[in-house]
PABA-943899 format. One line per field, with one value per residue (C-alpha): residue number from 1; y, x, z. Coordinates in steps of 0.05 Angstrom, whole numbers. Layout:
% PABA-943899
n = (NUM:...);
Y = (Y:...);
X = (X:...);
Z = (Z:...);
//
This chain:
% PABA-943899
n = (1:2:3:4:5:6:7:8:9:10:11:12:13:14:15:16:17:18:19:20:21:22:23:24:25:26:27:28:29:30:31:32:33:34:35:36:37:38:39:40:41:42:43:44:45:46:47:48:49:50:51:52:53:54:55:56:57:58:59:60:61:62:63:64:65:66:67:68:69:70:71:72:73:74:75:76:77:78:79:80:81:82:83:84:85:86:87:88:89:90:91:92:93:94:95:96:97:98:99:100:101:102:103:104:105:106:107:108:109:110:111:112:113:114:115:116:117:118:119:120:121:122:123:124:125:126:127:128:129:130:131:132:133:134);
Y = (281:270:230:193:179:151:70:22:-2:55:81:17:29:91:64:14:62:103:49:26:84:101:39:57:116:83:38:89:132:67:43:118:125:53:73:132:101:51:109:138:68:63:136:121:66:106:154:105:77:132:157:90:95:164:139:199:194:272:313:384:397:456:415:386:352:272:234:173:131:56:30:-38:-85:-136:-203:-279:-338:-383:-344:-396:-383:-317:-310:-346:-303:-243:-276:-297:-231:-200:-152:-144:-76:-116:-128:-83:-49:-75:-123:-182:-168:-247:-270:-228:-241:-321:-308:-275:-329:-377:-344:-316:-271:-263:-190:-168:-99:-38:-70:-30:-44:-4:-32:6:-13:-4:-14:-55:-64:-132:-131:-178:-245:-269);
X = (-383:-333:-331:-273:-315:-385:-376:-359:-418:-458:-401:-403:-474:-467:-405:-448:-506:-456:-432:-498:-517:-458:-467:-548:-515:-456:-508:-554:-494:-458:-533:-544:-467:-472:-539:-499:-434:-485:-511:-443:-418:-466:-458:-383:-391:-438:-383:-325:-373:-395:-308:-293:-339:-318:-248:-225:-189:-214:-274:-288:-360:-392:-402:-332:-271:-285:-221:-212:-148:-120:-89:-56:-50:-3:-18:6:-17:39:77:135:152:146:190:237:239:252:312:342:325:346:287:270:237:178:154:119:155:117:114:61:46:22:75:125:90:106:176:187:154:192:258:270:322:334:308:318:363:317:261:208:142:94:46:-28:-68:-144:-208:-275:-341:-378:-455:-469:-479:-560);
Z = (869:816:760:796:856:817:835:785:772:747:702:669:656:630:589:559:543:509:465:443:420:382:347:334:307:268:240:207:179:151:117:84:67:38:-3:-27:-50:-79:-125:-133:-166:-219:-245:-238:-284:-327:-342:-352:-412:-437:-437:-466:-520:-534:-532:-483:-416:-405:-414:-395:-365:-345:-271:-273:-306:-313:-319:-339:-310:-307:-251:-252:-191:-174:-136:-150:-135:-125:-60:-64:-131:-126:-68:-98:-156:-116:-88:-153:-177:-115:-124:-45:-67:-97:-29:21:78:135:197:199:268:286:252:292:359:342:319:394:430:394:390:463:472:383:369:300:297:289:314:349:391:426:475:493:547:531:572:553:583:570:585:647:651:665);
//
């Protein structure tokens, strides 16, 4: 008997068992990784504090070079004003180049036949199995 000839109810049962086992293993893994990340963050903060106290951005140790870097991130609390600023200053490059998937779906549904030049789409099929209802 090949897998293609196994009845669907048996395939669904085995599929669910495998999925449940993957979920259990993933949960255990994620818990362990999260604990390690918390410890790592404490150590990172201790190194940062010491580097700031020393006024140094790089310290070479026998165990590795510790580098203190600074990163700035920008955000806005007023999108309307920011969009106006971008338009007034012809600064479209201040936006990231990606399409908001939900808004694109809505636009295409509300404007049948209107498709922006260069727009591509990809559709995939997926299979899921739910527990039987009792």
